[in-house]
N, C-alpha and C positions, 0 to 999 in steps of 0.2 A: 674319331665319331664320338667317344666317350667326352672325350673335351669338349666336341660341339656342346655334350647332350649336360655338363657340366656348368656348359655356359650359359644355356638356359634358365639354368637352375639359380645360379645367382640372379641370372638379371630379375625372375619374376620376385625373388626373396626382398633385393633391392626396389624392387620397379614402386613398392608404395612410399619409401623418404626419399625416392626423384620426384615423385609426383608432389609429394608435401612442400618440394622445392619451389620443383618449377611450373605446377599444375600438368594440364594436357601435355606441356612443351618437351615435359621428359619422357615422352614418344619415340622421339627422336635419336638420344642416343640409346633406348632400348632397344630401336631397330635393326641397329650393330648387333643383337644374336643370330635372327636369322636371315640377315642378310650376310654373317659370315657364315653360314650354311651353307646360302648358296655361291657364296664366292669359293665354298672348299669342293660342292659338287663342280662346280667348273671346270678347277685345278684337276678331279681324277676322273674331267671326259676324255682323255686317250685310254686311258685302261677299259671306262668302259666301252669304250668304240673297238676296242678288240674281243670283245666278248670278257674279259677279266672281271675280277671280282676284289673284294678291296673288304678286309676281314680283320677283324679286333675280338679277343675274346679275353674275360676278365673271371676268376673265380667269385664267388657269389655266394651259392647257398649249396657246399659241397654236398651234405645229408643225404640234399634229395638227387644231387647230380645237376643241378642247373648252377648255370655261368654267365656272366652278361656276352650271351654272344652275338657278337654286329657283325652283320653280311651287305655290302652294297654290289649290285649288282645293277643290267640296265632301268630296270622297274624301277627301282628302290633309287636310287640315281634321278632318275626322271619325277618323280615325288618330292625327293630333297630340293630338288629346282625350284617344283613350284609350291612345294612348301615355305621354303626360304624365301625363295624371291618376293612372293606375290604375298606376304608374311609383313617383310620389311616393306614393301607398299603401302599398305593394310596398317601399318601402325604409322608409317608419316600421315597419311591422309588424315587420322584420329587426333593427331596432333592440332588439327583444325576445326575437325567437325566437332569435338565437343566446347564447348564453351571454359572459358578459363577458372570457373565456380559447378563445374557440371560435377553432380554429389554420385559418390561410388567410383569416381574415376582410378584412386587407388586400386580397389578390388582391378578394375577392369583389366589396366596395365598390367598388373600381375598375372592376374588371369591368362588374359591373353599371351606372352610370354612363354608361362607355361604349358597352355595349348601346343604352342609352336614345337617346344620343347617334348612335349611327349608326342609328337605327330612325328616327330623324327624319330624318337626311342622304335614306336610304330612300323615307319619301315626300313630302320635300321637291323630290325630283331632279328635273329637267323633260330629265335630256339621259338616256337609256339605257345610256349607256357611265356615266355619274357613278353611275346607281344600280348600277348591277351593281357596282360598287365598295363601296357602301355593302353590298349583300347582302353580299357576299364577307367583308366587316367583320362581319356578324351572326352569320356563319358559323363566323365563327373565336372572339369572343366568346361565344356561347352555347355551344360545345368545353368553353373552361374552369369556363362555369359547371354542364356538365351534370357533368363531370369535379370537379367544387369538391372533393369529399372523397375525395382523389387517393391515399390508403391502403385504398381499399375496388378491391378488382375489377371486380366490380360496374359502380362509377361510370365508371372506368378506359373498358371497352368500349362503356358507352351512351354516353359521348361520341364517343371513335370513332367507332363506329357513325353518330351524326349526322353528323359530319362530312364522312365518306365519304360517304353519300347525299348529304346537300344539296351536297356541294361538284360534286361526279358532278354533280347536274343542275344545277347556278351553271354550271357549265363550257358544257355544252349550251345552257342560256340566250345566253352572252356570244358564241357564234356564231352564234344563231340573230338577237341583236342585232345582230352585224355586217353578216349577209345584208341584213336589214331597212333599218336603213340605210342604208349601201352602196351598196343601189339605189332607195334613196327619196330620197339626197341631206339628208338631213340623220338628226341622232341622237334630237332633240328631240321628242319623243311631242306635244308640245303643234302641230307644224308639221305629224306625221306624220296629228295627223289631219284637216286642212287638205290633203292632199295625192293624187292617185291612188295606190292603190301598185299595183306591178309586179304582176301575176299571173302564171298559170303553176306549174309543179312547183315553180319557186324561191320562189315567197313560200309553198307547204304546206310545203316542209321548214324554214324560215323558223319558223313557223309553230308545227310538232308539235317543232320546239328548243326555241321559248320555253316552249314548256308542259309539256315536262320539267322545264325547273327550276320552273315553279310550282307541278307535281302532287309535287316533290320536296320543296318549301318546304315547302310543307299538310298532307306526309304523305296524299295521295291514293292511292288504288289505282296500279300494284304497288308504294309505296313510304310504306306506312301502318306499318312492323314501327319505323321506330327513334324514332316520339313516344312510345308506351307503356314502351320501354325506357328513355328519357329517364327518365324518372320518379325514377332512380335521384338524380335534384339535387334540393339543397336546397328543399323546399314551395315559398320564396316565387318562385325561381325558375321552378319550375312554374305557378305562380301567376301570372306576366307572360311567360313568352317562348311558356311550352304553352297560352297561353289568351286575352291581349291584346293581344303582340307577334310572336314572332316564323315561328307559324305564320300568323299574317295576312298575313305577304308575301306568301305565295305567292296569297292571296284577294286581296290591295291587284293585286299585280299582274294576274291578269285583269279584276277589276275596272275598272281602267286604260286594256289594250290591249281590251277587247270593246267599243269604240264603233267602232271602225278593224277589227279583228279576227274579228269573231263572224261577219262574211259570210263568211270561207274555207273552203271545204269543211271539213278537215277539225275545224276548232276544237268547233264545238257535239255532234257522234259524241263527239268523244275527251271534253268538258267532262261529258257526261251521262252516257254509259255510266260513266267513273272515279269521280264523284261519288254518284251512283244505289249503285252497287254497295258502295262505299266507308259511304257512309250504312246500310245495310242489315248489312250484314257487323260494321261499327264497332259498332252498336245490341245487336247479339246477342249479341258476343265480350264487351259491358257487365254485361250482364244474369247472364255467367257467373263475373264475380268477386269475390272476398272481401276484396280491399284497395280501400279507398276512393277511394285516389290512382289504382287501376288504373283503376279504373270508372269515376272521372270521364276518364283519359286514352282510353280506348277510345269512353268517350261524346265527347268532345274529335274521336274520328279521324271520329266518325259523322256530325257536325253543321258538321267538316270537310269533309265529301261533300256538305253540304246548301245549304253560303254555294256551295261552287263552283258548284251550279248552278244558283240564284240567279241570281249573278254574274254568273258567266258565259255563261250560253246567249241574250245579248246580246237583247232586247227590254226596253222603260221600263218596263212592270209590273213582271218579275221583276227587272229594276238594283234599284226602289227597295224591294221589299219583302228584294232583298240587302243592299241596305247597314243597314237597320233590324233584318233577323237577323245581322247582323256588331256594329251595335252592344248587343246584345241579349247575344249570347252571349257578348261581353268583361265587359259585368257581372256575369252571372248566374255565368262558368265559375271567373272569377277568385275573386268573391265566396265560389265553396264549396272552392276550392283553397285557399285562407286558412281558411276554417271547419274543413276537415281536418288543418292543420300546428295549427291552435289544440287541437283533439284527441288528436292526437301527441302534440304538445304537452304538455297536460294529463294525459292519459290510457298515454300509455307505447304505444300501440299505433293502429294504423290496422286491424286484421283486425274484420269486421263480426261476426265469427262470434266475438268473442270479449269485445264492447261489447253495454250492456245499459242503459236503462235514464237514460240520458243526460240524457235530457231533463228529469229530478223535478231532476241536481246543476245542472244549467245552463237553464235554462228558455231567456234570454234568446237564448244562441247555439242555440240548436231554433230559436227565432224566427226569426232572419237565414237558417238554413237553407236551413228553409220558402218564405222571402220567396225565396228564390236559386232552390231548388227548383224552384216554382210557375211560375216565368218561366223557367225551363228546358222546363217539362213542358207550359207554355203557354197558363198559366191566367189568366184577368183578375184583376184594371187591369194584369199586368202586362204589359213591353213586350217580355215573348217571342210573351205572346196575340198582341199589333197583328202583332209582325212571322209567325208562323205566319200570323195571318189571310191578311195581303198574298202568303205565299208562296201560296197556296193558292189565290187569285183568280190568281193571274200565269200559270196553270197547267191553268185549267179547261179552256182548250184545246186542253192535248195528254194525255187521261185516262190512257196508259201511264204517264207521268211521274209524274200526278197518282196515281197508283195508289202507285206504288212510295216516294213520299214521305207518303202516309198510314201505310202500313206501317213505314218509319221513323221517325215521327211516332211513334205505336204504340208501338213500341220503346223510344226518349226517355223516355214517359209512365211506360214500367213501371220502367226504372233509376232516373230521378226518386223513383220509388217506393221501388225498394230503397234508395237512399240512407239516404234519412230515414229510414225501418224500420230497416238496418242499423245508422246511426250513432247514432239517441237511442233506435229503440224499444227496449223492456223485451223478452227474449228467455228463456222458459218453460227452467228448468233454469242460468241463467246469472247468477254474479255482479251485482249492481248496481255500477255503471261507477263509482267515481270521479274527478271532475276535479280537481286540482290548479290552485289558485288562477292567474289569467291576469293577467298585467297590460295594463293595459286600452290602451295601445297596439296590442295584438293584436287587441283586439274593435275598434275605431273602422275601422279601412281591412276588411273585410271586410260590418260596416253598415254605411256609406259605400256601397259599393256594391252591395249589395243593396239599400238604398231609393234610392239612384240608376233603378234598374229601375225601381220603382214611378214615382218621377216621372215617367221617361221615357213611363212608355205611359198615366198619366192626362191627360199634355201629349203626345199625341200629333198631335191636329192643329197644334202648333210644328214638332213634328219632321218630320211631313210638309212644312211650308212651309220646312223649315231642309234638306231633304235633296231636294229634288222638282230644283235644279239640277243635279243629276248624272243623274236617271234621263233628263232632258228632251236629253240629249246622243244618248238611242238614237232620238229621237222624239216622236212626241206621246204621253202619259203618263193615261191615261184611271183608274187606279187612286190611291186617298191612303190614307194611313196613316189611321184612325180604333179610337176605343176599342172603340165599337159599330158595326160593319160594317153591321147589318139583318139579316134573318131572309133567309139568302142559302146556297148552299151550299158556301161554305166554311166558315161558321160549323155546319150541321153533319156536314163533315169534322172540324172541334174536336170533335163531341161524338163523333162514334165514338172517335176518338181516345186523349178520356181515357178513358171506358168501356173499347175494348179492353184501352188499357194497364192500366187495374185490372183489368180480369178476368187479364188475363197475371197479374200481380202474385201474384193470387190465390192463383189455380194454380199458382206455383214451386213446390210441396214436388210435387204428380205428373207436374209437366214436370222436374221434375231430373234425372232420367233423359234424355231426351229433350234437353233441355241437353248432357247430358254428352256424349251422340253425338253430336248435329249439330254437327257442326264441318268443317276445310277439312282434307282429307286432307295439306296441306302448309303450314303456319302461315307467315306471314311472316319472324319471327325464324328458323323452320326454313329460310327460303329463300335472304334473306341469308349463316346459317352457312353453307351450300351451295355458295354462290356463290364467296364468300371462300376456303372452301377448296382450293373448284376451281382459283383464282387462285393460291393461296398452291403451292398441286400440281404444275401446270403453271410456274409460276414456277423451282418443284426439277429440274421436269424439261429446264425449257430451258439453266437453270444446270449442271445435270451434263452437257450436250451440249458446251454453248458456253463455261463455264466451266472449263476442266481445267489452267491452271496451266502453259499454252503461249504462251508470248509469240508466239512465230511464228504460231502458228494465229492468235488475236486478231487481228494485225497483217496477219492474208492476210484472214482473212473480212473483216475493215474495206473490204481492199485490192478481193479481188471482188466486193464491192458497190460501190463506188464505180467499177471498171469497169466492172459489168454494168448498173445503173440512169441513172447520166447516162450515162455511153459509149453506151447501146443507143437513150436519148432522142436524142443528137445522129446515130447511123447512121438513126436514120430524118426526123429534119426535120430536120438538114442544116443550120442557121442561123449556116454563117460567107457571108462573101461570093464573088463567085466570082474573081476573082482576088487573090495572097496575093502577096506580095515575098517569096522566100525570105530574100535578102539586101541590105544596101545597097552594102557596102564586099568587099574580095577579102579584108580580110585576118578578117571573120566566119567565115568556113565553112572558117578553118585553126583557128580558136579552138575553132570547134564540134566539127572531129575531135578538139582534146586534147581539150575535157571529155568527150567521148562514147569517147574512149580510155580515159581515166580511170574514166569509168563500168562499161566491159567486165573493166575488169581488176579493179577491185574486186570486183566478184562473181567472181570465180573467185580473189582471196589468200587463201591459207592463211592468214599472220599477220596478227594483227587490229592490230598496227604499221600494216604493209601498207598494209591495207585502208583505213586512217583516213587517214591519210596520203595517197593515191589519192585516196579523196572530198574532202579539201581541195584536188586539182587542180580537181574540179569548180567547188569553188567562189572558187577564187581565175582560171578562166577567164568566171566567172559577171562577177566584176570587169572582168577584159578587156572583155567585152562593153560593159558600161557604159560605158569607158573609149572606144570606138568610137562608143556614141549619145552620148559629149560628155554625161556627166555626174558630172563627177569626186566629188560630193560621196557621190554613191550609190556609186563605186566607192574610195575610200576605205574609207567606214562598210564594205561588204562584206570587203574586205581584210584591215581589223583583227578584225570580225568573225571569221572563218575563221585567220587565228593565233591568236585566244583559241580557239574553238575547240579547233585541236589541242592548244593548251598544255593545257586543261581532259582531254581523251580521254588524253594521256600520263598524266594522274594517276590516270582511271581506271585505265587497265590496269592498273596499277603491280598490280593487286590481281585481275584476271584472267587465264587460260590465254594463254601465249607465242600456241598455233596455237589456231584453230576446231576445234571436233568434227568427227568423221571424219564423223558425219554430218552431214546425211541423206544417204542414197544419192545416188546421179548419176540416176536419176529424178526424187527428190522434187526436183534441184536444177535440174533444166531444167524446171519446174513452178513454179516459184521466180520465177526466170529470164523467164518468159512472161509469170505477175504483174506483175513487174517493167513489161515490155516494152508490154502492155495498159492498165496505168495511165498512163504517160508520154507515151503517144498518146489516151490521155482527156483527160488535165490539159491536155496542148498543143492537141488540142480545145477542152475549155474556153474555156482563155483566148483563141482563134480566134474561140470563138463571142460571147466576151463583148467584146472588143472592136469583133466585127462590127455586133452588136447595139444597138450607140448610137445615139440616133437623136436627142437634144435634143443643142445644144453644149455638150460638157463644163465644168464650173464651175472643171477648175483653171486656162480659160483665163486667167480674170481674175486669178488670181496673183502673176504677173510686174509687173501695177500696182497691184494690196494690199499688194504687198510693199512697195514701194517710199511710197507713199503714206501707208501705215497703218503697215505694220510697219519703215518706214527704212531697212531694208537692201535689197542687191540677190543675195545670198543670198538664192536663193525656196523652195530645200530648206529652211536653216534657218530663214527668217523661217515657215516653214508650219508649224516644229515649237513654234516657243514663241512663235507666232500665233496665225497662222490656224488654224491645228487644235489648237491648245493645251491644248484639253479632250482631245483623243484623245493625246495627249503625258501630262498629269497623270494619266490612267486609266493608261497604259502604266507608266506612272513604279511605279506602287500595287499595279501585279502582277509589277513584277521583284521590289517590298519581300518582297512575300506570297512568293514562289517562291526569292528568297535564304532567305529567313526558312525554309521548307519545308525545302529543301535542309539545313538546316543544322540542325533539330530530328532530323534521320532519323538525321544520318551522327553529330551534337557528344551524348557522354556527359555532358558537364557542361557549365557555362556558358558560352557561348560571348564574353560583354561583361567575362570577367571577368579578371581579374591577369594580369599577360603570364605565359609559361613560364618558373617556377623553375628555372634547372640549378645543376648541381654545380659545386661550387666547381673542381674540374677543367676543367668545359668554360664559364667564363665569358667564354675569348673572347679572353683575354690576349696582350699579346705573346712570342710564344716566341725564348728565348736565338736571334740570330745567324739570324729568320728576321722575314720583312718581313709583316705580317696585312694582305689586301688589303679585309676581308670581317672584320665581328667574329662575325657568325655560323660563317663558315666553319671557326675554329677545333674547333667541337663534331663536323663530322665526323669520318668514320674517313677514312682515308687513300684510302683504295679507293673512296671516295665524291669524293674533293674533284677538282676541275677546276681547275689553278692561270688556265689560260687563259681560263677562262671566268670567276674572279673576276676577272681585272683587265679584262677586259673588259667587265661589268657597272660595277664604281663607274668607268668610263670614259665609260659612255655614259648610264648611270642620270639624273643629274640632267640630259645633254641632254636625254633622253626627257620629264622632267618638264616642262621648260619648254618642251618642242615641243607638250604635252598643254595647256599651257594658255596659248600660242599660238593651238592650232587652238579653244581654248575664247574666246578675246575678238577671234580673228579671224572669228569664222564666220559674222558675221550678215552681212560683203560679203564676203567670201571661202569657201570651201569650208573647211567644217568644221565645229564646232562643239559643244556641252557632251559629246553624244553622241560622235563620234571625240574628242575630248579625253582621256574617262575613259576608254577603248577604250587608246588609248595608255597614259596613266598606270596604267589596270591591266595592260598588258605589262610595262610595267615594273619592277612590283612583283612581275611572275610573273619576272624575271631575278632579278630579288634570292633570292626564292622558290629556284627553281632554283639559283641557286650556293649560296650559305652555307644554306639549309635554313630550319628554321621560328624557328627564334632570330632566323637573320639577318630574315624577313618581321615578326619582330616588332619588333628592331630599327626599320625603314627604316618599320612604320607600328605608331608607340605607343597606337594608340587603336580600339576596338573595332570590330566593323566593324555593328552595332547601331545605333550611333550614327553614325556617317558617314551610313548609310543614313536613320535616322532626319530628321538634318540638313537632309540633300538631303530630301526629302520634304515637309517642313518649311517648306523656303525657298520650294519650290514653290508649296505649297499656299499660304502666305503672301502669295505676288504677288497669285495671285490677290486676295484679300483687303484686302490695299494698295489694290487698282485698284478695289472696293468702295467702300470709304471716302472714295478719291478724288473721287468719282461716275462712275467710270468703269462697264463695263460686267467682269465678272469678267476677268481673264488679258489685258485692255485694255492695249496699248505706250503709252506716254507718251514724249516726246523730252524729254530734260533738256539744255538748252543752258550748255556750262561755259566757263571759263578760267583757266588756265594758266600761270605765269611761263615762259619758255622753250616749254615744248607750242603756247602759244598756243589760240586758239577750237576748241573741238571736243564733241562732244553724245554725249549718253550715254542706251541707250534702256533701259526698266525692266523692258524683256524678261529683257536679261543675268542677273540675278539671278533668271530662271527657267532658265535655260541653265544658274547656275551649280547649280541643285540637280539637273540631270541629272544633272551632270558627277561631284555628291559622290553620286548613287545608280547612277549604275555602278564609280565606285571601290569603293563599298560594294560591289556586288555581288560586283567579282574580287577583296575581299579576305575574304567571308563565304565564297565556293569556292575561295580557296587553302587557307585556315585551316580550310574541312571535307573538299574532298577531297586536300587536300597535308596541313597542318601536322596535324590530326588526326587521317590515316590513318599517318602518319609515327608518331605517338604509337600509337596502338594497333599499329602493325608493331614496333617496341622494347619494347612490354609483351612480345606474344607471342614476341620474341627471348629477350626476360631468362627469362621463365617455361621456355622449352625451355630453358636453360642452365642454370637451378636447375634443374629435372627430370633433367637431365644427371648435373650432377654427383650429385645425390642416387642416382643409383641407381650413379654408381661409387662411390662411400663403399657402398652397399650390397652393393657385388661384391665389398671390398675385403675387408668382414667374413667 
């Protein structure tokens, strides 16, 4: 089974290439993938006939206990035959349906094969979570197939509607799966069937959520509107997705879970009501259609209601009848859709009011259509008749349900006759329709499918033996599939439905006004459009209230919600320990006073620079707390981060007013202070609650021993970053690279990795006669912007700082430091060069693009993971290498050092990006603005002199 899924994946990936070579004819070799699934299912027929199962299990996500658990029983075997067989025929049909220069053919072929693979994964899945993954894959693929004609607005709208409706149902179903699997202790449906399920309201809610997914996928009320609209898709898509595959997914789910969940309270009422109402309303709507494809679409909706009733009611006889009807419906409905495609392709229209006498021009096609429509109407000896008789027999003990089924079947017979008459009959006053020559590959698939319905009907006994094991899951099976069931009530009801349908069609003229008047006051499509419109209007109203362009308002709203919801919960449940130690050292209260004082003074500061420095005071105070708690690595990092942050703020503040605005008024200022105080208390309470809630031993208790034994280092913090939790660090590096790229893209107006800034000849920084130049870029600054002291100090300490950063990098595995701290020190050294000499000096200090440094760092970190895998270890696993050098002697090298070097380079690259975007680029813009202002002033003066 896994091989089949991989085969479909490979076929989907190579499909665009094959289409580029061969055009639509590439569908011929691509059809081999679903054909292989059909052949595999045929070979497994003996196993399934005996009630056995074919199972495969492969490890997948061990942390979640999720495996690729695949299982094939009678029901999934039948769906595999349909998905594979019909899929192969539809691809053969598509090879001649689309013209050689059809747009989007590569996407169509790949997505079609991908959908077949996803549908196979759905029916193979033994795990409900795996089933959900494949379920949503079919949703995405169907979205792409329905919207194949991207230039048409109707196709895009239909695709979006199908995606929204089925995805919402799928999400509800996922919640139901999680509820069911969590309390049952397993997500394997094969194991769920053998375990007692938890009763009560909990199971009721889970069942209702699962039913929402099934009803939405199979277009049952109240989710019917998306299926008729989806007829905007190409006809082969409709024949496959909306007759044999996708819409059967909901029915399959009902059949899969009915043996265990049909006894749960809401299951039968929901299934019966939704199915019966859908059957009648869909059949009535089909009688009113003039487009052959829409007629079949509403007929599909009607018969999906019938299938839901038969498969989902949860009795053995109905289950047998339901799977027989599932087979019959897939055969005759896909055949009829393909016939409509031939008519549309050859005659240029699907409107039955414009078609006339087509049976004379194409008697063979008419015969195929009559054979498939007869099966849909339930005429012997076709499989549709066998299944319909079994359905009637299964509900003889439910008179009300049986009566509605008879009414729905009368409508089915009527629109079956209407289809044949409308497509091939002669209409008075309408010119005979001529059918252009149709290629043989377009005639073979509907012929095979219609003929299969005849073969399955005549072989009803063999079909009964194959499908019986599924029905036995519900208990003792009294019914049997038979071509001649004998003289009994179901046979009489079949006669009534045939006569009633024929009479209803014969009276179509007098009944036309009634058909036009009798309709729902609100159609499903109108309901969907009203709901989506109300969502749009609500979104606009909410946005107009909450998104007013005020950053303080946004932040205030977020903080109020934070302090109200989690803070309120904290006050109610009080999940903290009874005794709390406020401090462990007398120095800690002093530091806390400094932090609190800095925060309070920052709130009242009027100057931006003053407020920024006071906020920095709180950061340095936090670093002191780390020192007092014996965490030198954290303290060092906090000091460096705070210093870099201050430098960045200084760069940003150059483009902001010196003082804060006089607003907000005094009253709102106090409101903000109260919000800040409340949020602070809330966050403190959450921290205390989190530490008090721990019940199991902390995983970090093993880190010191792991750091020495596996990481080969004594600095637990650094070993954690580069070894124990290296995946987290790798993710953070990726985030840093993305953040740096985002900042640069917002600030830069030209490439940030291009050539170094070009200076004018007068600004080369060459030595000036009689004066010593400490920094080459310093000479490019205006005299009033230069500081000789800062230039001298920068020249003296820059290289020392760089060497110190390298020391932190190489010693960090066993002593305080590491790549992150070393990178911050190097970044600060570059910041000093920039502050002392400007943007040209920064280019002299780092003559390489920031993007290059960032990319090299990330590549080095990822390369460490790949190298570990190639060496046969786990990703990012550290390896100790013993070495010897003259003079130095014996020493060892840890491979995680290369990962740490990657961290070092990423941090330096981030610093360069910030300095060149918020620093050098802002400098350039300021200079350009100054030159523009001077030029304007000069023009103004020249104009005044005139």
